[in-house]
C-alpha positions in Angstrom: 32.4 5.1 -14.3 34.9 5.4 -11.5 38.5 5.6 -12.4 39.1 2.2 -10.6 36.3 0.7 -12.6 37.4 2.1 -15.9 40.9 0.7 -15.3 39.6 -2.7 -14.5 37.4 -2.8 -17.3 40.1 -1.6 -19.7 42.5 -4.3 -18.3 39.9 -6.9 -18.8 39.5 -5.9 -22.5 43.2 -5.8 -23.2 43.7 -9.2 -21.7 41.0 -10.5 -24.1 42.9 -9.2 -27.0 40.1 -6.7 -28.0 39.5 -2.9 -27.7 35.9 -3.5 -26.7 35.0 -3.0 -23.1 34.3 -6.0 -21.0 30.8 -6.5 -19.4 30.1 -3.9 -16.9 29.0 -5.7 -13.6 26.9 -3.5 -11.4 26.4 -4.1 -7.6 22.8 -4.4 -6.4 22.2 -3.9 -2.7 19.5 -5.8 -0.9 18.4 -5.9 2.7 16.0 -8.8 2.3 16.8 -12.4 3.3 18.5 -14.2 0.6 15.7 -16.6 -0.2 13.2 -13.6 -0.4 11.4 -13.2 -3.9 12.6 -9.8 -4.2 16.0 -11.4 -4.7 15.5 -14.6 -6.0 12.9 -13.5 -8.6 12.7 -9.6 -9.0 16.4 -8.6 -8.8 17.7 -11.9 -10.4 15.2 -11.3 -13.1 16.3 -7.7 -13.6 20.0 -9.0 -14.0 18.8 -11.6 -16.6 16.9 -8.9 -18.4 19.8 -6.4 -18.4 22.1 -9.1 -19.7 19.6 -10.1 -22.5 18.9 -6.5 -23.6 22.4 -5.5 -23.7 23.9 -8.6 -25.2 25.8 -9.4 -22.1 27.5 -5.9 -21.9 25.6 -5.0 -18.7 25.2 -7.5 -15.8 25.1 -7.3 -11.9 25.6 -9.0 -8.5 23.5 -9.0 -5.5 25.1 -8.2 -2.3 23.4 -8.5 1.0 23.7 -6.2 4.3 25.6 -3.4 2.7 23.3 -1.0 4.7 20.0 -0.9 6.9 16.8 -0.5 4.8 16.3 3.2 5.5 19.8 4.0 4.3 19.6 2.5 0.9 18.8 5.5 -1.1 21.6 7.6 0.5 24.0 4.7 -0.2 22.8 4.7 -3.7 23.4 8.5 -4.0 26.8 8.0 -2.5 27.6 5.3 -5.0 28.4 2.7 -2.2 26.3 0.5 -4.6 24.7 0.9 -8.0 21.1 -0.3 -7.5 18.9 -1.0 -4.6 15.2 -1.5 -3.8 13.6 0.9 -1.1 10.5 0.7 0.7 9.1 4.3 1.0 7.4 3.8 4.3 10.8 3.4 6.0 11.7 7.1 5.6 8.8 9.0 7.1 8.4 12.6 5.7 10.7 11.9 2.9 8.0 10.7 0.5 4.3 11.9 0.1 3.4 11.2 -3.5 4.2 7.5 -3.0 1.3 7.1 -0.4 -1.0 7.3 -3.3 -0.6 3.7 -4.4 -0.8 2.6 -0.7 -4.4 3.7 -0.2 -7.0 1.0 0.5 -10.0 0.7 -1.9 -8.1 -0.1 -5.2 -9.4 -3.0 -6.9 -6.9 -5.3 -8.4 -3.6 -7.4 -7.8 -0.2 -6.3 -7.4 0.6 -6.6 -11.2 -2.4 -4.2 -12.0 -1.3 -1.8 -9.2 2.4 -1.7 -10.2 1.7 -1.0 -13.7 -0.7 1.6 -12.7 1.7 3.0 -10.3 4.4 3.7 -13.0 2.0 5.3 -15.3 0.6 7.6 -12.6 4.3 8.3 -11.5 5.3 9.5 -15.0 2.0 11.4 -15.4 1.6 13.2 -12.0 4.0 12.0 -9.3 7.5 12.5 -10.8 7.0 16.2 -10.8 7.4 16.2 -7.0 11.2 15.1 -7.5 11.1 13.0 -4.5 13.7 10.7 -5.7 16.0 13.3 -6.7 19.7 12.3 -6.8 18.8 8.6 -8.0 17.2 7.2 -11.2 14.1 5.3 -10.6 14.0 2.2 -12.8 11.0 0.4 -11.4 8.0 0.9 -9.1 5.8 -1.7 -7.4 3.4 -2.4 -4.7 3.0 -5.7 -2.7 -0.4 -7.3 -2.6 -3.1 -6.4 -0.1 -1.8 -6.3 3.4 -3.6 -8.1 6.1 -3.2 -8.6 9.9 -1.1 -11.5 11.0 -1.2 -12.2 14.6 -0.1 -14.5 17.5 -3.5 -14.4 19.0 -7.1 -14.7 17.7 -8.3 -11.7 15.8 -11.9 -11.9 14.3 -13.1 -8.4 14.2 -11.9 -4.8 13.7 -12.6 -4.4 17.5 -9.8 -6.7 18.4 -7.3 -4.6 16.7 -7.8 -1.6 19.0 -4.9 -1.6 21.4 -3.1 -4.5 19.7 0.7 -4.1 19.6 1.3 -4.3 15.9 4.4 -3.9 13.7 3.4 -1.3 11.1 5.8 -0.3 8.3 5.1 3.4 8.0 3.2 5.3 5.3 -0.5 4.7 4.8 -0.2 1.6 7.0 0.5 4.0 9.8 -2.5 6.1 9.0 -4.7 3.1 8.9 -3.2 1.7 12.1 -3.9 5.0 13.7 -7.6 4.9 12.8 -7.9 1.4 14.1 -6.5 2.0 17.4 -3.4 -0.2 16.9 -0.3 0.5 19.0 2.2 1.0 16.1 5.7 -0.5 16.5 8.0 0.3 13.6 10.8 -2.3 12.8 12.1 -3.2 9.3 10.6 -6.3 7.8 13.5 -8.6 8.4 13.0 -8.1 12.1 9.4 -9.2 12.2 10.0 -12.9 13.2 11.9 -12.1 16.3 9.8 -9.1 17.1 6.7 -11.5 17.2 8.7 -14.3 18.8 9.8 -12.1 21.6 6.5 -10.7 22.2 7.5 -7.2 21.3 4.4 -7.1 19.1 1.3 -9.2 18.9 0.8 -8.8 15.3 2.2 -7.4 12.0 0.6 -6.1 8.9 1.9 -7.5 5.5 0.9 -9.0 2.4 0.3 -12.7 2.4 3.5 -13.6 0.7 5.5 -12.7 3.9 4.0 -15.7 5.6 6.6 -17.7 3.7 9.4 -15.1 3.4 9.5 -14.3 7.0 8.1 -17.6 8.5 4.9 -16.0 9.9 3.3 -19.5 9.7 5.4 -20.0 12.9 4.8 -17.0 14.9 1.6 -15.4 13.7 -0.8 -18.4 13.1 -3.9 -16.2 12.7 -4.6 -14.0 9.7 -7.3 -11.5 9.7 -8.3 -10.8 6.0 -9.9 -7.7 4.8 -11.0 -8.1 1.2 -9.0 -5.5 -0.7 -6.5 -5.2 2.0 -5.8 -2.6 4.7 -3.2 -1.0 2.5 -0.5 -1.8 -0.2 3.2 -1.1 0.3 5.2 1.3 -2.1 8.5 0.0 -3.3 11.1 1.6 -5.8 14.0 0.1 -7.6 16.7 2.9 -7.9 19.9 3.4 -9.7 23.0 5.8 -9.3 22.3 8.4 -12.1 26.2 8.6 -12.7 26.6 5.1 -13.1 23.8 4.9 -15.7 25.1 7.7 -17.6 28.6 6.0 -17.8 27.2 3.0 -19.5 27.6 2.9 -23.4 24.9 4.7 -25.2 23.5 1.7 -26.9 23.3 -0.2 -23.5 21.4 2.9 -22.1 18.9 2.9 -24.8 18.2 -0.9 -24.6 17.8 -0.7 -20.9 15.4 2.2 -21.2 13.4 0.6 -24.0 13.5 -3.0 -23.0 13.9 -3.4 -19.3 13.4 -0.3 -17.0 10.1 1.5 -16.3 6.8 -0.3 -17.0 8.1 -3.8 -18.2 10.2 -4.2 -15.0 7.2 -2.8 -12.6 4.9 -5.2 -14.3 7.3 -8.1 -13.4 7.8 -7.0 -10.1 3.9 -7.1 -9.5 3.8 -10.6 -11.1 6.3 -11.9 -8.5 4.2 -10.4 -5.5 1.1 -11.9 -6.7 2.8 -15.4 -7.3 4.2 -15.1 -3.8 0.8 -14.2 -2.2 -0.7 -17.2 -4.0 2.1 -19.6 -2.6 1.8 -18.3 1.0 -2.0 -18.7 0.9 -2.0 -22.2 -0.1 0.7 -22.9 2.5 -1.2 -21.1 5.2 -4.4 -23.1 4.3 -2.5 -26.4 4.4 -1.0 -25.8 7.6 -3.0 -27.5 10.3 -2.4 -24.8 13.1 -3.0 -21.8 10.8 -6.3 -19.9 10.4 -7.6 -17.4 8.0 -10.7 -15.4 9.2 -12.4 -13.3 6.6 -13.6 -9.9 7.8 -17.3 -10.1 8.5 -19.5 -7.9 6.2 -20.2 -5.4 9.1 -16.4 -4.9 9.6 -16.0 -4.5 5.7 -18.6 -1.7 5.8 -17.0 -0.1 8.7 -13.6 -0.2 7.2 -14.7 1.2 4.0 -15.6 4.4 6.0 -12.2 4.3 7.6 -10.7 4.1 4.0 -12.4 7.0 2.9 -11.1 9.2 6.0 -7.6 7.9 5.2 -7.8 8.6 1.5 -9.1 12.2 2.2 -6.1 12.8 4.5 -3.4 11.4 2.0 -5.0 13.2 -1.0 -5.0 16.4 0.8 -1.1 15.9 1.5 -0.7 15.4 -2.2 -2.7 18.6 -3.0 -0.5 20.5 -0.6 2.6 19.2 -2.3 1.4 20.5 -5.6 -0.2 17.5 -7.2 -3.6 17.1 -8.8 -4.5 14.3 -6.4 -8.0 13.9 -7.3 -6.8 13.3 -11.0 -4.0 11.2 -10.0 -6.3 9.0 -7.8 -8.7 8.5 -10.6 -6.0 7.7 -13.0 -4.8 4.8 -10.7 -8.5 3.6 -10.4 -9.0 3.7 -14.3 -5.7 2.1 -15.1 -6.2 -0.7 -12.6 -9.7 -1.4 -13.9 -8.5 -1.4 -17.6 -5.8 -3.8 -16.6 -8.2 -6.1 -15.1 -10.9 -6.1 -17.9 
């Protein structure tokens, strides 16, 4: 706890006529639009769960625009905010292990993937220490990513040469194999990127059709069953801030809120968002969803294998038993879906 925060908390306690500390109010940084489900459901849900678990001793407030998306982790390390959500693909070269969950070919929804992600992180990926300097309190992946375009796309061949916003990570690997011309801009910039013609398409999960108004500027969806990839997110916390909390609060947060419970809830939010957006897209009179034909699905399965081999080798080179980690994700997702 910083000196200023300690003094403020002590003063509040004295004013209340008690020797107990007042509620600790943490700052959560978000780079998403205010109405995005990450804010309204994931992070607001996290605040509610922290308050409930600690009897109101720990709460938080969300603040927007404190730093651009790629700077969020460094900001938390510097304690310019206490908690934030990061997208691993925005920082090329900084994360390798996180690409495991992004691979195409996993069978299941975002909830199943997020739970599997947390478990494989604790079993295999945490040893890479890629989040050193911060405390990971939740991991998640959005639902299967599809192609959202401002022109008709009905085959894999149409993706060759298509100017496409790709978010990094496995998305960049898949895009390269498909011949896409990759354009990297943060998610909040996709609307203007499409509207201006700087890109012809974006790859995102279905839910972002509502969050970023893709129904207006990307009226065509080319949907590959299982998705082209999934996107990896972590919610992180400043370690010193966590350590400054009362011991009882730390235990309650660790046992009741952080980790697998929060990861599961994050996945549930992604799934619900995808369902709402699919319904809205199908009801929109000028939007079209085209399912990849069988021949394209078979062709993409081969591309997926090449990307998988590349990424698993990267994990092996980093010191991870990549085959065991990959199998664990598959097994955990299958078990969750049974």
